[in-house]
C-alpha positions, 0 to 999 in steps of 0.5 A: 232502253227500258230496265226494271229490277227483278228481285231474286229470292224474294220468296222461297218455300221449301216443303217436302212434297212427300208430306205436302202433296199427298194425301191432300185431295186434288181436284185433278184426281185422287192420289194413290196412297199405295204409291208414296215413293220417294218424293223430293222437297221442293224449293220454290223461288220467285226468280223474276218479279214485277211482271203483268200476266206473263204468258210464257217463259223459255230459257236461252243460253247462259241462264237467260230467260225470255218472257212474254207478257200477254196484255202489255205485249212486252217481250222481256229478257231476264239475266242475272237478276235484272230484266230488260224490255227488248225492242219489239213491235208491241203495237203490232200485237193485238191484245183482247181478252185471252189473246195477245203476246202468248207462247214462245219457242226458242230454236234449238240452234239458237247459238248459231241462228238466234231465232225465237218464235212468237204466237200473237194476236194481230190486226188484219184488213178485215179484223184480227187473227192469230199468227206465228212469227219468227224473229232474230235476236240481236247480238247485244240482246237488246231487241229482235228483228222480224224474219217472217210471218210463218203462219197467219189466219188462225181465227180470232173473234173477241179474243176468247179462246186464242190458244196458242202454245208452240212446241219444237219437237226433237225432230225439228217440227214446229207444233202449234196448239190453237183455240176455237175462237169460240166459233162452234164450227171451227174445231171439226172444220178441217179448213179452219186452223182453229181448234187444231194442233198444227205442224209446220216447218219452223224455217219456211212456215210450210206444212210438213209433208208428213201431215195427215192431209199434206196432199189436200187442195186446201192449204189450211187443211195441209197444216192440220195434225189433228182436230176437234179441240176447244182451247189448247193451252199446253204441248209437251214432248215425252222422253219416248217422243210422244207429244201430249196436249192440254186444254180447257174444258167449258165448266167441266172436263179439262183434258190431257190428250196424247197427240194422235196424227189425224185424230178427232178429239170430238169438240163440236159445240153447234149449233151456235156455240153450245158449251153443254155438249161433251168435250168428246162427242161420240155421236160424231162420224168416225172414231173420237180420241178420248182424253188420257185424263179429264177433270170431270166437274168442276174444271181447274183450267189446266194450262201449260205443261212440261215432262219432268226429268232427272233422278233428283225428282225422285218419284216425280221423274217422268211425270207430266207437270200441268199448271192450273189457272183456276185451281191455283196449283201445279199438278204432277200426273203419272201415266204408264207407257200405254198412256193410262193415268196411274196417279196424281200429286199436288204439292202444297208448295205450289198452291200459294202463288195464285193462278199458274199458266206456263211450265217450262223445263229448264236445262238443269231439270228445274221447272219454270212456272209463270203466274197469272194473277194480274198484279206482281206476277212472277216466274217461279223456279221450282227445284227439287232437293 
């Protein structure tokens, strides 16, 4: 069993969001000075340290954290200040560029079934793919055993645009946000699993019968919830049950989208892989779904996201917290019930840690954020006070 220490409280910043977030201009969009509201002081703690490109973090019962590292392909358990590298077949994970051991999900019934899910690169007989795998953690928390591959065949080329975000909704469906693998035809091709949001049964891996193309003769098409995406990096479910996605644009137009079943989000970089076309191309047949928010130029490389909940967050309660890699910041977006952007906040307390990738809401309402700098990366705990 391999262990290495994780330092608690090795860096704590306590900065009032009301003073730091606004009126500091955000590349995510201008804040609204008329909406100061009651903003909390944010305490940011480097809870888990010594990591290497942690792609995701999810909370287990009893305060434990499950962490994936993309390039090392390690699955790590943190508990009470110590980390343990779990027994996990890392050698079976293909890592290249933006693909490796990526998103995690913890089953809502984990206390009973101890199931967790990974989205990961893999080697096939003819090349590589990205796939979704279900695992069972043992009772001693020392390793996982594979239950089954739920879905394989998500496209992979060099490892670029591998996606891949998992979300289990309150209805129990497993959603998968995928990348287009830098192949121009994938997003609009309903028979490709790339550039999509997919929806499946988390136990059997089968497409859910309520999917828009559930009756299709094409098996891949049955999984498609919507299409026309470039590289989906975030999925988050709002308190009203709506699901929102976050994705990378090319040199402009990172996007936050409201998930519409059967929707076409308009990314069609053809012929070849022509990244000068619009993220939402209205010249395509039919009606395209436009983004709820778009970065314009330049991008900030929006990534993971979580909806903020709890009165302790003050005016940030009910906002969407989105991590930015290139922007090296965490941005809070306020949308109204119809999905229109009202304002953004970018707290200075979360601009000192470099590239930020994943955001997870902890059970007590705190946010867990992973850094992606490649050296001494960490899981940050963001607590409002």
